[in-house]
ROLO-99394 format. One record per residue (C-alpha): x, y, z; residue in one letter. Coordinates in pm, 1 decimal, padded with zeros to 6 digits, always signed. Example, Ala and Ser with C-alpha at 12.3 -4.5 7.8 and 13.67 -1.06 7.14 Angstrom:
2
- xx / yy / zz / code
- +01230.0 / -00450.0 / +00780.0 / A
- +01367.0 / -00106.0 / +00714.0 / S
***
This chain:
447
- xx / yy / zz / code
- +02750.0 / -11130.4 / +01144.8 / M
- +03089.7 / -11034.5 / +01319.5 / P
- +03134.0 / -11038.0 / +01664.8 / D
- +03176.6 / -10731.9 / +01818.4 / F
- +03324.5 / -10650.1 / +02161.3 / Q
- +03226.9 / -10307.8 / +02166.9 / H
- +03054.5 / -10191.8 / +01811.2 / V
- +02632.6 / -10294.9 / +01825.9 / Q
- +02480.8 / -10269.2 / +01506.5 / L
- +02136.8 / -10121.2 / +01466.8 / P
- +01908.8 / -10274.1 / +01278.3 / E
- +01876.6 / -10168.3 / +00926.3 / G
- +02042.7 / -10256.5 / +00594.8 / D
- +02370.7 / -10391.0 / +00528.0 / L
- +02542.9 / -10152.4 / +00268.6 / V
- +02652.6 / -10421.4 / -00036.6 / K
- +02962.5 / -10365.6 / -00312.8 / I
- +02852.5 / -10438.3 / -00653.5 / E
- +03060.7 / -10385.4 / -00978.8 / D
- +03210.8 / -10155.7 / -00724.1 / G
- +02914.7 / -09900.4 / -00680.7 / Q
- +02723.5 / -09938.4 / -00342.6 / P
- +02400.6 / -10084.4 / -00294.8 / V
- +02194.3 / -09948.0 / -00047.3 / V
- +01872.4 / -10002.5 / +00113.6 / G
- +01584.9 / -09764.7 / +00238.2 / D
- +01752.3 / -09774.6 / +00572.1 / H
- +02138.6 / -09814.5 / +00534.2 / P
- +02361.6 / -09877.5 / +00851.7 / I
- +02671.2 / -09617.3 / +00832.1 / I
- +02905.8 / -09593.3 / +01051.6 / G
- +02995.1 / -09273.3 / +01260.3 / S
- +03326.8 / -09199.3 / +01405.3 / L
- +03267.2 / -08923.3 / +01642.5 / R
- +03554.4 / -08776.7 / +01626.1 / G
- +03788.4 / -08588.4 / +01950.5 / D
- +03760.0 / -08240.3 / +02081.5 / G
- +03463.3 / -08015.4 / +01871.2 / I
- +03383.4 / -08333.4 / +01749.8 / G
- +03128.4 / -08387.7 / +02043.7 / L
- +03004.1 / -08072.7 / +01863.7 / D
- +02963.7 / -08119.7 / +01505.1 / I
- +02889.8 / -08488.6 / +01468.0 / T
- +02543.0 / -08446.5 / +01620.6 / P
- +02484.7 / -08133.3 / +01405.9 / A
- +02537.0 / -08332.9 / +01086.2 / M
- +02322.9 / -08574.1 / +01172.0 / Q
- +01993.2 / -08337.7 / +01234.2 / R
- +02075.8 / -08213.1 / +00887.2 / V
- +02103.6 / -08523.0 / +00747.5 / V
- +01812.9 / -08677.8 / +00922.8 / K
- +01618.5 / -08347.3 / +00813.3 / A
- +01707.6 / -08378.4 / +00442.8 / A
- +01632.3 / -08750.7 / +00419.9 / V
- +01272.3 / -08697.1 / +00564.8 / D
- +01227.3 / -08408.7 / +00333.3 / K
- +01365.9 / -08569.9 / +00015.3 / A
- +01169.0 / -08918.4 / +00073.2 / Y
- +00898.3 / -08797.1 / +00278.5 / G
- +00990.7 / -09112.3 / +00579.6 / G
- +01058.0 / -09386.9 / +00364.8 / K
- +01424.5 / -09374.4 / +00424.3 / R
- +01633.7 / -09329.0 / +00729.9 / E
- +02000.4 / -09392.9 / +00826.8 / I
- +02087.0 / -09610.8 / +01103.4 / Q
- +02417.9 / -09439.4 / +01243.6 / W
- +02623.8 / -09706.0 / +01457.1 / C
- +02876.1 / -09556.2 / +01666.8 / P
- +03230.3 / -09669.9 / +01619.9 / I
- +03489.5 / -09589.6 / +01869.7 / Y
- +03837.9 / -09439.5 / +01752.2 / V
- +04027.7 / -09126.2 / +01896.5 / G
- +03959.9 / -09084.6 / +02306.9 / L
- +03633.4 / -09323.1 / +02227.4 / D
- +03858.9 / -09598.5 / +02163.2 / G
- +04112.1 / -09570.8 / +02393.1 / L
- +03826.3 / -09508.8 / +02683.5 / Q
- +03654.8 / -09864.8 / +02563.1 / K
- +03932.2 / -10018.0 / +02431.0 / Y
- +04249.5 / -09851.8 / +02580.4 / G
- +04437.2 / -09783.7 / +02236.2 / E
- +04306.6 / -09519.7 / +01945.9 / V
- +04281.9 / -09726.2 / +01650.1 / L
- +04141.6 / -10015.4 / +01758.7 / P
- +04139.2 / -10316.3 / +01523.8 / Q
- +03733.8 / -10359.1 / +01624.3 / E
- +03682.2 / -10014.4 / +01448.5 / A
- +03868.9 / -10114.6 / +01146.1 / V
- +03672.0 / -10426.1 / +01093.8 / D
- +03340.5 / -10263.7 / +01167.7 / A
- +03365.1 / -09957.8 / +00873.5 / I
- +03504.5 / -10243.8 / +00625.6 / Q
- +03233.0 / -10453.9 / +00685.7 / Y
- +02940.1 / -10140.6 / +00699.7 / L
- +03131.0 / -10026.3 / +00344.0 / K
- +03020.1 / -09642.1 / +00481.3 / I
- +03169.7 / -09449.3 / +00720.0 / A
- +03158.7 / -09062.2 / +00805.2 / I
- +03430.3 / -08939.1 / +01096.2 / K
- +03491.7 / -08620.9 / +01301.9 / G
- +03837.0 / -08468.7 / +01396.2 / P
- +04129.7 / -08676.4 / +01529.7 / F
- +04349.2 / -08543.9 / +01761.4 / T
- +04708.2 / -08569.7 / +01594.8 / T
- +05033.6 / -08524.2 / +01833.0 / P
- +05311.8 / -08270.4 / +01667.8 / I
- +05541.7 / -08249.0 / +01930.2 / G
- +05852.1 / -08499.0 / +02080.9 / E
- +05657.3 / -08595.9 / +02371.4 / E
- +05545.0 / -08935.4 / +02492.9 / T
- +05185.8 / -08856.3 / +02545.4 / H
- +04919.8 / -08666.1 / +02425.4 / V
- +04578.0 / -08571.2 / +02555.3 / C
- +04286.4 / -08654.0 / +02384.5 / L
- +04023.5 / -08407.8 / +02586.0 / H
- +04256.0 / -08089.2 / +02533.6 / C
- +04537.9 / -08179.5 / +02289.9 / A
- +04809.7 / -08142.9 / +02588.9 / H
- +05165.2 / -08294.4 / +02559.7 / Q
- +05354.8 / -08435.2 / +02796.7 / Q
- +05629.9 / -08688.1 / +02914.2 / Y
- +05391.5 / -08925.2 / +03118.1 / H
- +05086.3 / -09089.0 / +03103.4 / D
- +04771.2 / -09044.9 / +03336.3 / G
- +04687.1 / -08745.7 / +03466.2 / K
- +04697.6 / -08468.2 / +03208.5 / C
- +04905.2 / -08161.8 / +03360.7 / D
- +04680.2 / -07919.1 / +03187.1 / K
- +04278.0 / -08021.4 / +03189.5 / C
- +04363.9 / -08217.4 / +03479.3 / G
- +04142.7 / -08542.4 / +03303.6 / K
- +04259.5 / -08857.4 / +03366.5 / D
- +04097.1 / -09083.2 / +03096.2 / D
- +04223.2 / -08949.5 / +02780.3 / G
- +04625.6 / -08947.9 / +02830.1 / V
- +04728.1 / -09182.3 / +02524.4 / A
- +05087.1 / -09281.1 / +02462.0 / P
- +05244.8 / -09067.3 / +02153.7 / R
- +05118.1 / -09253.6 / +01795.4 / F
- +05185.9 / -09113.3 / +01433.0 / R
- +04801.7 / -09038.3 / +01315.9 / S
- +04462.9 / -09163.3 / +01298.3 / I
- +04365.2 / -09063.3 / +00983.3 / N
- +04673.9 / -09181.9 / +00841.6 / V
- +04637.6 / -09521.0 / +01014.1 / G
- +04215.9 / -09565.5 / +00878.4 / L
- +04376.5 / -09452.0 / +00559.8 / R
- +04657.3 / -09716.1 / +00506.6 / Q
- +04423.1 / -10017.0 / +00722.7 / A
- +04229.6 / -10003.8 / +00503.1 / M
- +04415.5 / -09895.6 / +00161.0 / D
- +04180.9 / -09560.8 / +00082.3 / L
- +04367.1 / -09488.7 / -00189.0 / Y
- +04158.5 / -09198.7 / -00310.0 / A
- +04145.2 / -08832.4 / -00044.0 / C
- +03861.8 / -08654.2 / -00269.9 / V
- +03827.9 / -08329.4 / -00175.9 / R
- +03553.3 / -08108.6 / -00362.1 / P
- +03640.6 / -07699.0 / -00363.1 / V
- +03351.2 / -07473.2 / -00415.6 / M
- +03206.9 / -07140.7 / -00334.8 / Y
- +02958.5 / -07028.5 / -00134.1 / F
- +02773.1 / -06664.4 / -00229.8 / E
- +02828.8 / -06451.7 / +00075.8 / G
- +03157.9 / -06595.1 / +00234.0 / V
- +03404.8 / -06366.7 / +00198.7 / P
- +03729.7 / -06457.2 / -00007.9 / A
- +04037.4 / -06344.1 / -00069.0 / P
- +04031.3 / -06416.0 / -00491.0 / N
- +03807.4 / -06222.4 / -00727.2 / K
- +03768.9 / -06536.5 / -00926.7 / Y
- +03631.5 / -06685.2 / -00640.6 / A
- +03293.8 / -06749.3 / -00772.8 / D
- +03458.4 / -06945.6 / -01106.9 / Q
- +03585.7 / -07209.1 / -00804.9 / V
- +03376.2 / -07509.3 / -00861.2 / N
- +03633.7 / -07885.6 / -00872.2 / F
- +03716.9 / -08160.3 / -00733.1 / V
- +04096.9 / -08295.0 / -00639.6 / I
- +04204.1 / -08678.7 / -00600.4 / F
- +04485.3 / -08676.1 / -00389.6 / R
- +04682.3 / -09037.9 / -00421.9 / E
- +04639.9 / -09124.4 / -00031.2 / N
- +04888.0 / -09429.9 / -00003.0 / T
- +05239.3 / -09364.2 / -00167.9 / E
- +05472.7 / -09074.1 / -00253.0 / D
- +05560.3 / -08901.9 / +00100.8 / V
- +05302.5 / -09099.7 / +00288.7 / Y
- +05502.8 / -09431.8 / +00154.1 / A
- +05836.2 / -09263.0 / +00189.8 / G
- +06149.2 / -09343.7 / +00420.8 / H
- +06334.6 / -09078.1 / +00617.6 / D
- +06679.7 / -09137.2 / +00674.8 / F
- +06861.1 / -08846.4 / +00890.1 / E
- +07180.1 / -08708.9 / +00827.5 / R
- +07495.8 / -08907.5 / +00884.5 / G
- +07319.7 / -09223.0 / +00969.9 / T
- +07429.7 / -09572.7 / +00822.2 / D
- +07136.2 / -09500.6 / +00632.5 / M
- +07179.9 / -09222.9 / +00461.6 / A
- +07580.7 / -09284.3 / +00425.9 / K
- +07476.6 / -09576.5 / +00216.0 / A
- +07251.3 / -09407.8 / -00019.8 / V
- +07435.8 / -09100.1 / -00099.9 / I
- +07758.3 / -09383.5 / -00163.8 / E
- +07506.1 / -09561.7 / -00373.7 / L
- +07357.6 / -09270.4 / -00518.3 / V
- +07784.7 / -09220.6 / -00619.4 / K
- +07839.7 / -09539.6 / -00746.1 / D
- +07613.3 / -09613.9 / -00974.9 / K
- +07506.8 / -09262.0 / -01109.3 / T
- +07789.6 / -09079.9 / -01053.6 / G
- +07609.7 / -08807.9 / -00905.1 / R
- +07767.8 / -08672.0 / -00576.8 / Q
- +07520.8 / -08557.3 / -00291.4 / I
- +07664.5 / -08351.8 / +00043.0 / R
- +07731.4 / -08596.7 / +00270.9 / E
- +07569.7 / -08391.4 / +00602.7 / D
- +07229.4 / -08425.1 / +00390.4 / S
- +06933.8 / -08613.1 / +00484.1 / G
- +06768.4 / -08867.6 / +00267.2 / I
- +06402.2 / -08931.3 / +00135.0 / G
- +06286.0 / -09144.6 / -00063.0 / I
- +05946.0 / -09131.6 / -00218.1 / K
- +05776.9 / -09422.0 / -00418.1 / P
- +05467.6 / -09348.8 / -00709.9 / I
- +05404.9 / -09639.2 / -00845.9 / S
- +05237.8 / -09728.8 / -01217.3 / V
- +04919.4 / -09932.0 / -00956.4 / T
- +04912.7 / -09635.5 / -00742.5 / G
- +04851.5 / -09395.9 / -01013.4 / T
- +04666.1 / -09584.9 / -01244.5 / K
- +04373.8 / -09682.4 / -00992.6 / R
- +04367.7 / -09300.2 / -00874.7 / L
- +04315.1 / -09144.7 / -01206.1 / V
- +04062.8 / -09396.9 / -01233.5 / K
- +03859.2 / -09241.1 / -00998.3 / K
- +03864.3 / -08910.9 / -01097.3 / A
- +03807.6 / -09004.1 / -01497.6 / C
- +03527.2 / -09215.1 / -01324.9 / L
- +03399.1 / -08865.4 / -01079.5 / W
- +03442.4 / -08690.7 / -01492.1 / A
- +03186.0 / -08894.9 / -01630.5 / I
- +02950.6 / -08942.9 / -01403.2 / A
- +02935.9 / -08579.6 / -01342.8 / N
- +02937.2 / -08470.9 / -01668.1 / N
- +03198.2 / -08234.9 / -01631.5 / L
- +03455.0 / -08138.8 / -01870.6 / P
- +03817.9 / -08222.1 / -01807.0 / S
- +04062.9 / -08392.0 / -01594.6 / V
- +04396.3 / -08234.0 / -01476.7 / T
- +04687.4 / -08467.9 / -01391.7 / L
- +04926.8 / -08219.8 / -01181.7 / V
- +05296.5 / -08399.6 / -01160.2 / H
- +05670.8 / -08227.8 / -01113.3 / K
- +05785.7 / -08433.5 / -01413.6 / G
- +05994.0 / -08172.4 / -01544.8 / N
- +06217.8 / -08265.2 / -01272.7 / I
- +06184.9 / -08550.4 / -01154.3 / M
- +06098.3 / -08757.8 / -01476.5 / K
- +06029.5 / -09112.8 / -01309.9 / F
- +05830.7 / -09050.7 / -01028.5 / T
- +05583.4 / -08770.6 / -01034.2 / E
- +05661.1 / -08726.3 / -01449.5 / G
- +05557.8 / -09145.5 / -01487.2 / S
- +05243.6 / -09010.2 / -01256.7 / F
- +05130.5 / -08842.1 / -01590.6 / A
- +05228.8 / -09097.6 / -01827.4 / K
- +05079.3 / -09347.5 / -01629.6 / W
- +04800.4 / -09125.2 / -01624.9 / G
- +04697.3 / -09069.9 / -01991.4 / Y
- +04755.9 / -09442.7 / -02038.6 / E
- +04494.6 / -09523.1 / -01812.7 / L
- +04256.0 / -09251.4 / -01975.1 / A
- +04344.6 / -09441.1 / -02317.2 / A
- +04273.6 / -09810.1 / -02189.7 / E
- +03984.6 / -09749.2 / -01972.4 / E
- +03831.6 / -09462.6 / -02153.6 / F
- +03970.6 / -09421.9 / -02522.7 / G
- +03646.0 / -09319.1 / -02622.1 / D
- +03529.9 / -09029.0 / -02379.1 / K
- +03871.8 / -08900.2 / -02338.8 / F
- +04061.8 / -08689.5 / -02529.5 / V
- +04398.1 / -08555.3 / -02497.3 / T
- +04514.4 / -08214.0 / -02551.3 / E
- +04750.0 / -08251.1 / -02755.6 / K
- +04532.1 / -08408.8 / -03020.6 / A
- +04251.3 / -08109.1 / -02923.7 / L
- +04495.9 / -07886.7 / -03142.8 / W
- +04689.5 / -08138.3 / -03358.3 / D
- +04360.4 / -08306.5 / -03520.3 / E
- +04095.6 / -08092.2 / -03411.5 / L
- +04190.7 / -07770.7 / -03469.1 / D
- +04091.7 / -07651.0 / -03084.4 / G
- +03767.7 / -07777.7 / -03124.0 / K
- +03585.9 / -08070.2 / -02839.9 / M
- +03411.5 / -08288.2 / -02977.7 / P
- +03047.5 / -08266.8 / -02794.2 / E
- +03041.0 / -08537.6 / -02523.8 / G
- +03410.2 / -08568.2 / -02469.4 / K
- +03616.6 / -08487.2 / -02185.3 / I
- +03893.2 / -08314.9 / -02222.9 / L
- +04273.7 / -08505.5 / -02057.8 / I
- +04577.3 / -08258.1 / -01976.4 / K
- +04836.9 / -08211.3 / -01724.6 / D
- +04992.8 / -07895.6 / -01561.9 / R
- +05323.5 / -07863.9 / -01352.4 / I
- +05264.3 / -07835.7 / -01007.3 / A
- +05370.5 / -07450.7 / -00953.1 / D
- +05195.7 / -07361.1 / -01272.4 / S
- +04868.9 / -07462.8 / -01068.9 / I
- +04851.4 / -07262.5 / -00776.5 / F
- +04900.2 / -06993.7 / -00985.9 / Q
- +04603.2 / -07085.4 / -01246.0 / Q
- +04399.7 / -07178.6 / -00972.3 / I
- +04406.1 / -06795.0 / -00864.5 / Q
- +04382.6 / -06652.9 / -01212.5 / T
- +04153.2 / -06879.6 / -01408.6 / R
- +03998.9 / -07150.8 / -01161.7 / P
- +03672.4 / -07202.4 / -01425.6 / G
- +03952.8 / -07394.0 / -01663.3 / E
- +03987.0 / -07663.6 / -01427.2 / Y
- +03657.9 / -07901.7 / -01265.6 / S
- +03883.9 / -08220.1 / -01139.1 / V
- +04217.9 / -08261.7 / -01059.6 / F
- +04451.7 / -08604.1 / -01018.5 / A
- +04762.0 / -08542.4 / -00775.2 / L
- +05039.1 / -08782.8 / -00592.3 / P
- +05013.7 / -08690.8 / -00206.4 / N
- +05230.3 / -08395.0 / -00189.4 / L
- +05122.0 / -08207.7 / -00417.9 / N
- +04743.7 / -08312.3 / -00361.3 / G
- +04785.8 / -08176.7 / +00018.9 / D
- +04908.4 / -07849.2 / -00091.8 / Y
- +04646.1 / -07807.4 / -00374.5 / L
- +04336.9 / -07874.1 / -00140.0 / S
- +04460.2 / -07653.9 / +00145.1 / D
- +04542.0 / -07367.3 / -00086.7 / A
- +04223.9 / -07458.7 / -00279.7 / A
- +04003.9 / -07375.4 / +00001.9 / I
- +04206.0 / -07110.9 / +00117.0 / A
- +04045.5 / -06932.3 / -00229.4 / L
- +03682.6 / -06971.9 / -00095.0 / V
- +03759.9 / -06827.8 / +00189.8 / G
- +03912.2 / -07137.3 / +00420.7 / G
- +03886.4 / -07460.4 / +00568.7 / L
- +03568.4 / -07419.1 / +00760.5 / G
- +03347.1 / -07498.6 / +00435.7 / L
- +03591.9 / -07806.4 / +00335.8 / G
- +03448.3 / -08130.9 / +00292.7 / P
- +03673.3 / -08452.7 / +00183.5 / G
- +03671.0 / -08849.8 / +00168.1 / A
- +03843.6 / -09100.4 / +00137.1 / N
- +03771.6 / -09414.9 / -00117.1 / I
- +03898.0 / -09772.4 / -00178.5 / G
- +03813.0 / -10016.6 / -00388.6 / T
- +03460.5 / -10069.5 / -00203.7 / E
- +03488.0 / -09828.6 / +00166.9 / V
- +03399.5 / -09504.6 / +00138.7 / A
- +03529.4 / -09269.6 / +00468.7 / L
- +03362.4 / -08918.3 / +00484.1 / F
- +03523.8 / -08687.0 / +00687.1 / E
- +03552.7 / -08355.2 / +00849.3 / A
- +03874.2 / -08194.1 / +00708.3 / T
- +03980.6 / -07977.5 / +00999.5 / H
- +04151.3 / -08024.1 / +01378.9 / G
- +03976.1 / -08073.1 / +01670.0 / T
- +04009.8 / -07770.7 / +01797.1 / A
- +03963.8 / -07879.7 / +02182.9 / P
- +03907.4 / -07524.3 / +02345.1 / K
- +03595.7 / -07528.7 / +02181.4 / Y
- +03498.4 / -07856.6 / +02292.2 / T
- +03128.2 / -07842.4 / +02414.4 / G
- +03016.7 / -07502.6 / +02338.5 / M
- +02811.1 / -07542.6 / +02078.7 / D
- +03031.9 / -07311.2 / +01865.6 / K
- +03257.5 / -07418.6 / +01608.2 / V
- +03104.4 / -07411.7 / +01191.8 / N
- +02995.4 / -07770.6 / +01124.7 / P
- +03002.5 / -07648.6 / +00762.6 / G
- +03311.2 / -07967.4 / +00661.6 / S
- +03128.9 / -08226.2 / +00812.4 / I
- +02816.6 / -08139.5 / +00705.3 / I
- +02920.1 / -08103.4 / +00350.7 / L
- +03152.3 / -08446.0 / +00380.6 / S
- +02805.3 / -08587.7 / +00479.4 / A
- +02669.0 / -08439.4 / +00175.9 / V
- +02941.0 / -08644.5 / -00026.4 / M
- +02847.8 / -08954.3 / +00159.6 / M
- +02488.1 / -08906.0 / +00028.5 / L
- +02609.0 / -08852.5 / -00328.7 / N
- +02814.6 / -09150.4 / -00261.6 / H
- +02454.0 / -09364.6 / -00182.7 / M
- +02285.0 / -09248.7 / -00456.2 / G
- +02037.0 / -09020.9 / -00239.3 / W
- +02128.9 / -08682.6 / -00493.0 / Q
- +01806.6 / -08560.2 / -00368.0 / E
- +01863.8 / -08486.4 / +00006.1 / A
- +02229.6 / -08415.1 / -00081.4 / A
- +02121.8 / -08115.1 / -00311.6 / E
- +01863.4 / -07997.1 / -00058.0 / L
- +02173.6 / -07959.7 / +00227.2 / I
- +02352.7 / -07764.3 / -00009.9 / V
- +02037.6 / -07588.3 / -00118.3 / G
- +01933.9 / -07490.3 / +00276.7 / G
- +02353.5 / -07386.2 / +00323.2 / M
- +02381.5 / -07185.0 / +00039.0 / R
- +02099.4 / -06990.3 / +00191.8 / K
- +02164.4 / -07002.2 / +00551.0 / A
- +02507.4 / -06809.9 / +00445.8 / I
- +02335.4 / -06609.9 / +00216.3 / K
- +02104.2 / -06467.0 / +00455.1 / D
- +02430.6 / -06407.8 / +00716.7 / G
- +02271.0 / -06710.2 / +00976.5 / H
- +02617.3 / -06801.0 / +01058.0 / V
- +02887.7 / -06940.4 / +01315.9 / T
- +03141.5 / -06697.8 / +01445.0 / Y
- +03398.5 / -06748.8 / +01212.1 / D
- +03214.3 / -06671.7 / +00901.4 / L
- +03045.8 / -06352.2 / +01105.3 / A
- +03364.7 / -06213.3 / +01155.5 / R
- +03434.9 / -06194.5 / +00823.4 / L
- +03110.4 / -06076.2 / +00651.2 / M
- +03106.5 / -05801.3 / +00969.1 / K
- +03447.7 / -05678.0 / +00884.9 / A
- +03315.2 / -05652.9 / +00515.6 / E
- +03071.2 / -05422.0 / +00635.6 / G
- +02768.4 / -05657.6 / +00603.2 / R
- +02499.7 / -05495.8 / +00849.5 / G
- +02236.5 / -05818.5 / +00838.0 / D
- +02449.3 / -06104.7 / +00957.7 / V
- +02317.6 / -06265.6 / +01273.6 / T
- +02600.5 / -06502.4 / +01471.7 / E
- +02412.3 / -06812.3 / +01557.5 / V
- +02615.4 / -07134.3 / +01774.0 / S
- +02707.7 / -07486.8 / +01612.7 / C
- +02384.0 / -07633.6 / +01604.4 / S
- +02219.3 / -07306.5 / +01524.9 / G
- +02379.0 / -07347.1 / +01180.1 / F
- +02230.9 / -07683.1 / +01137.6 / G
- +01888.5 / -07519.5 / +01213.0 / E
- +01920.5 / -07253.2 / +01009.1 / A
- +02032.9 / -07512.5 / +00674.4 / I
- +01707.4 / -07723.6 / +00785.3 / V
- +01490.8 / -07427.1 / +00763.4 / A
- +01600.2 / -07364.6 / +00460.7 / R
- +01560.0 / -07685.6 / +00256.1 / M
***
């Protein structure tokens, strides 16, 4: 057992990985990263809902043993840094963890307060909230740092409609798909060179010398790598999900009509992976029409591809045609948020970052520091991420109880302020606005 400095492992069962799948005992130790800002409110609400579902589903025979792991403000206060190596080591040791949101600096200031997200040019006391134990030197992104440190290459985002949630699209009730976004390449592994720098000039000259093509000399230059390795392991995850959940299709999304050897290759390599690994389970769209007269064989899964810009139109006009998407990083980022908007916004959007062995589930929204400690915000994102976690663990019965309870709570109009405001604006007179913890209790009461 590792000799951790601050992480204290509770009594329980360590998760093991066998043949790429988690083996989970009745009392698994699961990592819990509280998060900054409203993580203080939503993480305990999630844990209360999960405990109730597990108790009800298994009659007290199973129980999650939560293990606090310190990152963000907690990490700064425990270790003096926002992403300590011990936190990464602990997550890798436990194999499964779930996290709240973390502050991400966006300005040019040298320091950021993790209590209130204020940015300033000095350490010490925060100029806005006055606290002196939360100002950290500027950093890039804790979320990205965790993904890169553990090679969590698949960002997984299920998108589904909940009856009663005001949604802007008339086909919202047909939305029920999962997005697999590549997490380590494309712009995440890209290089960005400022206009006029030696590197920008050198790349412009290299392109001109090797291809004869002229790039304007006053251009900034970006390089985005997409590899066969990164593509195939991401598409394999998407295909396995479709197989495990008996879903009808996997769609590869790309801009290969323009970027033929990066995004175009993403589609090409994706098709190759499906044929190499799962040849007896998948049918290409070309084969469907050229060889099968448009009739899908029983038990087969359709694999197809779509140009990135067209898919944004199609998820709005015929979302029911799609069940699993696989995309490079940037396209996946765009599609994830656009898809969540179809069904009413980011508040109920779950997510996970999954690698070969480690799975880190997460709230997909920001820290909303002005609401910290007010027991006000919607905990739906982290609760549905916990549903993903339970399914990953093989505890589907508990996962289904949570989803059913949430559907009923929303349908009954027992919701947090964000959904209550929208429901009332649509003319509903039976809405009961509840707190963050109150929404959790409404879910529990309806399991």
